C-alpha positions as CSV (number, residue, x, y, z in Angstrom):
1,M,0.0,0.0,0.0
2,P,1.5,3.4,-0.9
3,N,2.4,5.9,1.8
4,N,-0.1,8.7,1.5
5,N,1.9,11.0,3.9
6,K,4.8,11.4,1.5
7,L,4.6,14.4,-0.8
8,T,5.9,14.4,-4.3
9,E,8.5,17.0,-5.2
10,A,5.9,19.1,-7.0
11,Q,3.6,19.0,-4.0
12,M,6.4,19.9,-1.6
13,Y,7.4,22.8,-4.0
14,W,3.8,24.2,-4.0
15,K,3.3,23.6,-0.2
16,I,6.4,25.8,0.5
17,K,5.4,28.5,-2.0
18,Y,2.0,28.6,-0.3
19,K,3.6,29.1,3.1
20,W,5.8,31.9,1.6
21,A,2.8,33.6,0.1
22,K,1.2,33.8,3.5
23,E,4.4,34.7,5.3
24,T,5.3,37.5,2.8
25,K,1.9,39.0,2.3
26,S,2.8,42.2,4.2
27,T,5.9,42.7,1.9
28,D,4.1,42.0,-1.4
29,G,5.8,38.6,-1.8
30,W,9.4,39.9,-1.1
31,F,11.6,38.5,1.7
32,L,13.4,40.6,4.3
33,Q,17.2,40.6,4.3
34,H,19.2,41.5,7.4
35,I,21.7,43.8,5.8
36,D,24.6,43.3,8.3
37,G,23.7,39.7,9.0
38,N,22.6,40.4,12.6
39,T,19.0,39.2,13.2
40,L,18.8,40.8,16.6
41,N,19.2,44.5,15.8
42,N,16.6,47.1,14.7
43,I,14.3,47.6,11.7
44,N,16.9,49.8,10.0
45,N,18.9,46.7,9.4
46,L,16.2,45.3,7.0
47,K,15.7,45.6,3.3
48,K,13.3,43.9,0.9
49,I,14.8,41.3,-1.4
50,H,13.1,39.5,-4.2
51,P,12.8,35.7,-3.9
52,H,14.3,35.2,-7.4
53,E,17.5,36.9,-6.2
54,V,17.6,35.0,-2.9
55,F,17.3,31.6,-4.6
56,M,19.8,32.4,-7.5
57,R,22.3,33.4,-4.8
58,L,21.7,30.2,-2.9
59,H,22.0,28.2,-6.2
60,H,25.4,29.9,-6.7
61,G,26.6,28.9,-3.2
62,E,26.1,32.2,-1.4
63,Y,24.9,30.7,1.9
64,D,25.9,33.7,4.1
65,L,22.9,35.7,3.0
66,V,20.7,36.3,6.0
67,V,17.1,36.3,4.8
68,N,13.8,35.3,6.4
69,W,12.9,32.7,3.7
70,F,13.2,29.8,6.1
71,C,10.7,31.2,8.7
72,G,7.8,28.8,9.1
73,L,9.5,25.9,7.2
74,T,10.3,22.5,8.7
75,D,13.9,21.2,8.6
76,K,12.8,18.9,5.7
77,E,11.4,21.8,3.8
78,I,14.5,23.9,4.3
79,Y,16.7,21.1,3.0
80,F,14.4,20.7,0.0
81,V,14.8,24.5,-0.8
82,Y,18.6,24.3,-0.6
83,A,18.5,21.2,-2.9
84,N,16.2,22.9,-5.4
85,A,17.2,26.6,-5.1
86,Y,17.5,26.8,-8.9
87,W,13.9,25.7,-9.5
88,F,12.6,28.1,-6.8
89,A,14.5,30.9,-8.5
90,K,13.1,29.9,-11.9
91,G,9.6,29.9,-10.4
92,Y,10.0,33.5,-9.3
93,S,11.8,34.8,-12.4
94,N,8.9,36.3,-14.3
95,A,7.7,38.2,-11.2
96,Y,11.3,39.4,-10.7
97,W,11.7,40.8,-14.1
98,F,8.2,42.4,-13.9
99,A,9.2,44.0,-10.6
100,K,12.4,45.4,-12.3
101,G,10.2,47.1,-14.9
102,Y,10.3,44.6,-17.8
103,K,6.6,44.2,-18.6
104,N,6.7,41.4,-21.1
105,K,8.9,38.5,-22.3
106,K,10.1,40.4,-25.3
107,S,11.6,43.2,-23.1
108,I,13.3,40.5,-21.0
109,I,14.9,38.9,-24.1
110,E,16.0,42.3,-25.3
111,L,17.7,42.9,-21.9
112,H,19.8,39.8,-22.4
113,F,20.3,40.0,-26.2
114,P,20.2,43.7,-27.2
115,R,20.1,44.5,-30.9
């Protein structure tokens, strides 16, 4: 008999993104970065950072970034995010480019391959 408690990778991905949607509602979907790495000091130490940027940096091995993306996640979910950082970055890429002012796919392509 199959184990119904085990999530597929796709289910785990969407479960985590759903948690983040709730967790980041007050920051319009952006995470908060502790600029100097100290999580115990004041609000002036915080800046918004887009999830695409966070996960691309994780994908490239920048593990010293202090961001609240892991809040509310289990250890298993945190491990899953580290193991799949590229796919989380990819999942946020269209929203990232839109936030940067590129309104459609054509303008994103032009950014990377100017004429």
